[in-house]
Backbone bond lengths (Angstrom), bond angles and torsions (degrees), N, CA, C in turn:
res aa  C-N    CA-C-N  psi(-1)  N-CA   C-N-CA  omega(-1)  CA-C   N-CA-C  phi
1 M - - - 1.445 - - 1.522 108.66 -
2 T 1.325 115.91 141.85 1.453 122.07 -179.66 1.522 110.06 -83.15
3 P 1.334 118.21 138.31 1.452 119.47 176.26 1.528 110.97 -68.29
4 H 1.308 115.97 161.36 1.459 119.48 179.84 1.519 111.77 -65.50
5 T 1.319 114.81 165.11 1.450 124.12 -170.35 1.524 114.97 -49.43
6 D 1.328 115.09 140.72 1.446 120.44 173.34 1.520 111.00 -94.50
7 L 1.319 117.26 -5.17 1.459 123.46 178.14 1.522 107.40 -135.67
8 P 1.315 118.82 116.50 1.468 120.11 -179.39 1.527 111.42 -63.03
9 S 1.315 115.84 150.46 1.464 121.46 -179.56 1.516 112.64 -53.00
10 D 1.337 116.99 -37.83 1.461 118.83 -176.24 1.524 113.13 -69.49
11 L 1.343 118.38 -8.77 1.457 121.01 175.82 1.527 112.91 -98.09
12 L 1.328 116.47 -2.90 1.466 119.85 173.00 1.528 108.82 -72.39
13 P 1.336 117.62 155.26 1.465 118.93 174.72 1.537 109.78 -56.88
14 T 1.305 116.46 144.37 1.459 121.45 -179.08 1.520 111.38 -53.01
15 T 1.319 117.11 -41.04 1.469 121.34 -179.72 1.527 110.99 -58.45
16 V 1.312 117.28 -46.75 1.466 121.34 -179.21 1.524 110.05 -68.01
17 R 1.309 116.47 -45.65 1.467 121.28 -178.73 1.532 111.45 -60.18
18 E 1.323 116.62 -46.52 1.469 119.87 -178.17 1.529 112.05 -73.43
19 F 1.344 117.06 -33.77 1.458 119.83 173.13 1.522 109.14 -57.47
20 F 1.333 116.32 -50.04 1.457 120.46 -177.05 1.522 111.95 -63.06
21 A 1.305 117.33 -41.41 1.470 120.72 179.24 1.529 109.94 -57.90
22 A 1.309 117.14 -42.00 1.465 121.22 178.91 1.521 111.34 -72.67
23 H 1.320 116.90 -42.43 1.468 121.68 -177.88 1.531 111.45 -61.93
24 V 1.318 117.29 -41.49 1.468 121.88 -177.48 1.532 111.52 -63.30
25 V 1.331 117.16 -31.67 1.472 120.22 179.67 1.535 111.33 -98.11
26 H 1.327 116.25 14.09 1.471 123.42 175.61 1.530 112.56 61.40
27 D 1.333 116.39 37.87 1.464 122.54 176.06 1.527 107.61 -97.98
28 A 1.329 115.68 82.51 1.467 121.33 -174.90 1.523 111.95 -65.18
29 D 1.330 118.03 -33.58 1.460 120.01 179.96 1.526 110.86 -62.14
30 T 1.327 116.39 -48.69 1.459 119.64 179.74 1.521 110.87 -68.45
31 A 1.326 117.87 -44.92 1.468 120.66 179.61 1.526 110.28 -57.58
32 S 1.314 117.30 -43.38 1.466 121.72 -179.39 1.523 112.56 -63.99
33 S 1.319 116.93 -26.93 1.468 119.96 -177.45 1.527 112.13 -66.50
34 F 1.326 118.53 -14.63 1.461 122.05 179.64 1.524 112.43 -93.53
35 L 1.330 117.28 -0.70 1.464 122.07 -178.59 1.519 111.25 -93.76
36 T 1.336 115.99 150.57 1.457 120.35 171.46 1.531 108.69 -70.73
37 E 1.315 116.81 162.85 1.471 121.16 179.00 1.529 111.57 -60.26
38 D 1.321 116.93 -33.50 1.464 121.22 -177.37 1.526 111.98 -103.42
39 A 1.313 117.18 25.71 1.464 122.17 -176.52 1.523 112.10 -57.55
40 V 1.340 114.03 152.75 1.453 122.30 177.44 1.532 107.47 -127.78
41 I 1.333 115.44 133.34 1.459 120.89 171.87 1.517 107.03 -120.91
42 I 1.328 115.87 127.10 1.459 121.68 176.70 1.521 106.54 -115.57
43 D 1.318 115.73 119.52 1.468 121.34 -179.15 1.518 108.81 -125.51
44 Q 1.327 115.62 113.22 1.465 121.41 178.30 1.534 110.73 48.93
45 D 1.313 116.54 48.44 1.468 124.82 175.54 1.521 114.73 73.93
46 E 1.332 118.78 10.12 1.468 121.49 172.64 1.523 107.23 -106.91
47 T 1.342 117.48 133.04 1.458 122.14 -173.37 1.522 111.26 -111.53
48 F 1.340 114.72 135.78 1.467 123.54 177.81 1.523 106.65 -123.64
49 R 1.338 116.66 125.45 1.468 121.32 -176.02 1.520 111.32 -122.28
50 G 1.335 115.41 138.55 1.455 121.67 174.55 1.520 112.82 86.55
51 R 1.297 115.11 164.92 1.467 123.08 -173.72 1.534 112.61 -56.88
52 E 1.318 118.02 -48.23 1.470 121.25 -175.83 1.538 112.01 -65.60
53 K 1.317 116.98 -46.98 1.475 120.94 -177.48 1.526 111.79 -69.44
54 T 1.340 117.03 -41.46 1.464 118.74 179.93 1.523 110.75 -68.44
55 H 1.325 117.19 -36.76 1.470 119.95 177.18 1.530 109.97 -63.42
56 A 1.318 117.14 -44.41 1.473 120.69 179.09 1.530 110.38 -61.29
57 F 1.320 117.09 -41.42 1.467 119.93 177.65 1.528 109.85 -60.92
58 L 1.321 117.55 -49.59 1.466 120.81 -178.63 1.529 111.65 -62.68
59 R 1.308 116.94 -33.55 1.465 121.57 179.23 1.525 111.53 -71.55
60 D 1.328 117.37 -39.25 1.465 120.93 -168.77 1.533 115.23 -101.69
61 A 1.323 118.64 -20.81 1.467 121.20 -173.95 1.527 111.57 -61.39
62 G 1.313 114.85 124.53 1.457 120.99 174.50 1.509 116.25 75.45
63 T 1.326 118.20 6.63 1.472 119.75 -175.68 1.517 113.02 -68.70
64 E 1.332 117.95 -16.75 1.465 119.91 179.93 1.527 112.15 -81.95
65 F 1.345 116.52 -2.93 1.462 120.73 -178.12 1.525 110.47 -125.23
66 E 1.332 114.19 160.02 1.463 120.80 169.59 1.518 106.68 -108.88
67 Y 1.342 116.73 132.34 1.460 120.00 -178.08 1.523 110.48 -159.71
68 T 1.320 114.19 160.17 1.457 120.90 173.76 1.524 108.20 -106.37
69 T 1.314 114.93 154.95 1.460 121.40 -179.92 1.523 108.27 -127.38
70 E 1.333 116.32 128.32 1.462 121.16 177.92 1.524 108.76 -130.49
71 Q 1.330 116.54 127.83 1.454 119.95 174.45 1.522 107.79 -72.94
72 I 1.329 116.43 123.77 1.467 120.18 -179.42 1.523 112.43 -117.92
73 G 1.313 117.62 -3.90 1.456 120.14 179.27 1.511 110.85 -165.79
74 A 1.316 115.81 155.17 1.460 121.19 175.99 1.514 108.45 -164.04
75 H 1.322 115.30 143.84 1.455 119.12 173.00 1.520 110.54 -158.46
76 R 1.306 113.34 159.83 1.465 121.52 178.51 1.520 107.62 -98.01
77 A 1.326 116.45 121.99 1.463 120.50 177.77 1.525 110.34 -80.83
78 D 1.330 116.54 -41.87 1.459 123.86 174.57 1.518 107.25 -164.83
79 A 1.311 117.96 -169.22 1.463 121.47 -173.14 1.531 113.68 -58.20
80 N 1.319 117.91 -29.94 1.463 121.28 -175.92 1.521 114.62 -114.82
81 H 1.320 117.90 2.69 1.468 120.94 -175.31 1.527 110.82 -128.83
82 W 1.328 114.67 127.74 1.458 122.57 -179.00 1.516 108.67 -132.20
83 V 1.321 116.91 147.68 1.460 121.65 177.99 1.524 108.19 -125.05
84 V 1.328 115.49 128.72 1.459 121.89 175.35 1.526 106.88 -118.99
85 T 1.329 116.69 125.69 1.458 121.93 178.73 1.521 108.25 -103.33
86 V 1.343 115.04 130.23 1.461 120.52 179.80 1.519 110.30 -124.00
87 R 1.308 114.00 153.68 1.464 121.67 175.41 1.522 106.62 -114.04
88 L 1.328 115.33 123.46 1.466 122.05 176.50 1.515 108.14 -104.79
89 E 1.324 116.35 136.77 1.464 121.77 173.38 1.513 107.38 -133.32
90 G 1.338 115.95 128.38 1.455 118.47 -178.29 1.507 113.11 -177.58
91 N 1.329 114.63 -159.92 1.459 121.12 -174.72 1.534 112.86 -96.89
92 F 1.315 117.96 26.33 1.464 122.56 174.74 1.531 108.77 -88.47
93 P 1.329 118.58 163.29 1.467 120.02 179.54 1.531 111.30 -54.45
94 G 1.313 115.67 128.88 1.459 121.33 -178.12 1.520 113.30 93.46
95 G 1.326 117.36 -28.78 1.456 122.76 173.78 1.514 117.51 75.00
96 I 1.330 117.96 -24.12 1.465 122.20 -179.74 1.525 108.02 -140.38
97 A 1.326 115.25 137.05 1.466 120.08 175.80 1.516 108.92 -145.50
98 E 1.311 116.31 143.56 1.456 122.11 171.34 1.515 107.09 -115.57
99 L 1.331 115.11 123.04 1.454 121.57 -175.22 1.519 111.22 -124.31
100 D 1.322 115.75 144.49 1.459 121.91 170.81 1.522 108.46 -99.38
101 Y 1.311 115.51 130.48 1.459 122.77 170.21 1.522 105.32 -104.19
102 R 1.328 116.85 110.43 1.464 121.57 -178.99 1.527 108.12 -100.13
103 F 1.320 115.56 113.34 1.463 122.50 -175.74 1.517 111.24 -99.51
104 T 1.330 115.61 136.16 1.459 122.29 168.30 1.518 106.76 -113.50
105 L 1.334 116.62 122.97 1.462 121.54 -179.56 1.520 110.44 -101.88
106 R 1.329 114.85 145.73 1.462 121.99 174.27 1.516 107.10 -142.56
107 D 1.316 116.71 120.99 1.468 122.07 179.99 1.531 111.78 52.39
108 D 1.324 116.30 46.85 1.471 123.36 178.50 1.524 113.97 62.09
109 R 1.316 117.75 21.90 1.455 123.52 174.83 1.522 107.72 -124.42
110 I 1.311 116.09 162.93 1.463 121.01 178.37 1.525 108.41 -90.89
111 A 1.326 116.34 115.93 1.460 121.60 -179.71 1.520 111.78 -92.63
112 E 1.345 116.27 -28.47 1.457 119.30 -178.61 1.524 109.55 -153.85
113 I 1.328 114.18 143.07 1.465 121.86 171.23 1.524 107.15 -130.64
114 V 1.312 115.92 126.36 1.456 121.54 174.15 1.524 106.07 -112.90
115 I 1.338 116.30 120.01 1.457 122.38 -179.33 1.531 107.48 -107.92
116 A 1.320 115.70 122.02 1.468 119.79 -177.28 1.515 109.79 -148.01
117 D 1.325 115.47 161.92 1.456 119.83 175.04 1.518 109.33 -55.06
118 H 1.310 116.08 140.80 1.452 121.27 179.05 1.523 109.89 -67.84
119 A 1.304 114.99 129.55 1.464 119.65 176.30 1.528 108.02 -86.37
120 A 1.313 115.76 111.63 1.473 120.36 -175.51 1.506 112.57 -65.46
């Protein structure tokens, strides 16, 4: 199990914090508003590029399951890269997952998100 966050949510960039707040409640319209026009989301080796595809991913991802999301870790890799680790618990296969959301920021917008299993 991953220890709780080493960086409180309120110290994350506003863009990342507000994206996550919208994403957790499945508000794809608001979450998408924090992305650049040419944003890329990579989720478990599947890539979504551009406003339309990333919005569809945010709208549809995980909708077939019920689950809770808890931020359990966060850190700044450098000025433009942030990692947020979340724990999902729900009725999906396996029931529990820890994922890293790796954000790349450009001009205070999210240019890329890579979602992958958390490396312990």
